[in-house]
Steps between C-alpha positions, in 0.01 A plus 500: 500500500648835391516813727201670347292186545616476864404873549164451336426208726631683803764233574775732455662639816564879517779662684486873595842648588464803718192526725452880520236731361522327156577141584255432779194614309613289203531198724149560637352506150680178388400321814138619439520353154574161630882484464761373743716796580835528655596848634869580531651781707817561684317655791445235755268724700269533197499122443425436870205731488368351183528150635265620787261630247584863584543795265766774539352722235225743627256472207533112477270338762649211700187288425622492129837360611340249734269389219792425280651238730591214436497563133752780561846402621706800624873422526854641521639177345577587145608138416129433471497697168574170336154391604314779319397518137456877467710763677399861527770746619355799699812650674588866541691702234608803678751775413852533633614811681602640167159433347616213293296179461572246783405158355686303771168351632402374152847370413555327829157342463594389145819345624305311773249381235792385273611267778172318501370546151373198300358445155149604431480768773354852431672803644332835498643827621248762631732759657508823325823547299652634179448342158742211442520377862309176424630394171864618571598511873269256650512250209882502535485429867248219454675336226808445714302208622584335175137525375406724204217756527235434242610149444539335847299739706244785442586864573266789506449849645163640631503826686328539838210744505399508861329809651529424880201612711309670223205251517398597141664198326577155619822318374297297259313810363806675350591363151826310496763593246725208411814476279669168428858424376344268242150420372493193722616698803217753446249225468606345825497828693168587344347169597614552859375861544183421313404283801489801738463824288176593330705626191852436372678732257774313299772713344777404250784489744618526858651845418157636389349384825791654709461827315128501534538501883754784487273708268218467745694640792696761300171631383383549851836641610505770228140607561546507878810710442297738281243565770768533769669768286171677443429478871814712572416743230127541592588537865718789414225647289255467787301213350404157629621218280233264635222739385661532163514122457149460610382747250709344214380144590140606403605463141370160376785445249865582445587544873590250782533645853825447680561647843812659674646384829816517725689272269471149341476186699458131453707256314411593147470865404807638679710221374390343177565805258866505602532134375423618142708813532800288601437254213475797261850621580627162365350615164652850535168667542375742769144449641441866583137469594580217742794688651312820545189332650729336749670811585173679567342221700817434697504864612150513629587405869741796506227732363266374776763557769551858357129572522504362862789738589320789348169416676675478839696818441175698423373391844825609666628148549840368407538159333769413746331355801160499344283196578365350181259220446511315167156370418538174304806289448391264228567615148125492407174501677360197683795274469789408738765527219777740569730418208663819362243700715572869469393531870831348598687756294290779658584378844872477418506857358303652783712339755815630327363850548456438878131417522365237736310257284219246591264319274151342502398225271232244601649251250867534603522468878882523492763569234670190371865532390525574129803493261524877533365588836547378858243696711393378838155658534152383588172647393350736738118511574296748310311676769390864577787532745750356259399738213511797724843408627675546168610834339409350160331184344630404158239293300705261301253209435130538464371193684119474500493474883635853533218746579590834332259694728639355812856559398432857376318582821770383730836556325687828544635497147442268205729445201269304263676313215205276419203744493357328809340823621312606203323810645841638619401861447240465785770451760651839531835440349560194707537269192791535252491307178839357397 
């Protein structure tokens, strides 16, 4: 029986490598479709919680994890890769400190797979990366096993399209773009994803699939940079960018609303565009839109800090020694994900200026150590006394649990980067848009 037949009959065993915001939802879908699923991760604490049927991601209910067992086998033992038929790689692809692609997680995973690779297996990369990663870099690593991609094993790329915490789309609702190394590789990957996704979108190569993901996020990065730049301009002109966007969005064609903020967060938009910019340099081309958008978005935390300093000065208060509460640590509303969160940069910049910084976030009770930051802080309660005890509250994340009326009534000063307090003019200059 061939691999496609085993997939169609659900006899194929699926292995998900990396059980984070992408891998865990994917494991849930395959288990729900009736497949035996192995979940691989280096973090023993994650594996221990999964074995108990517990979730460590806020928007994924533990009941879903418990419902997967025993069909789902979480493990740190990568030798068990030889027991699976289809492997899906969902590991991070961050940037180095010099903003170059860091594909060490992908390449190390590839080397581990190569140690256990056998004929007839399917390997799919989902991690966002530059065109050529799958058919050049990963292929070369996997073929060190002595097996040939497209002949002895199948190789494909399919970009993740998760939107954590949005609630608008489930994993299976979002069309799945798929590119294979060969026609047979594409057919195998499409057969697998067709079991759990409502629609698959086959493309002609792995490079097209890799580039499609980058285009999606570059599109967002450039448009967010545009409204961030206009935010600065309109503020200087005495206009509210949010009101401008609201008016423009009434046009039923030719306009899509994007919104400004304190900077970009999450694993995709702050990082992915630079993967293509880096690759473009190998072709002696400059990606000026990408670089300019990155420059504008990266400078937003400094703009917010400048507005905070100005707002305090106008009230006779120096930034040095000022008590400031950051409202929201997660990079977007209603999630517990702090990857690349601009709140962390805001805290760093404000502390460098001598401010005393606390934060509140109902989804992030304490700050875990990240690659860039080692902050030892815990979320403070959001009460009347708490708000009144700070010189300034900086709204960095617009969680739905935040009551704008309560915050505006009790805070001494609000620097609002997310338009939380919409009727800001009614609060006597207490609210500053940034």
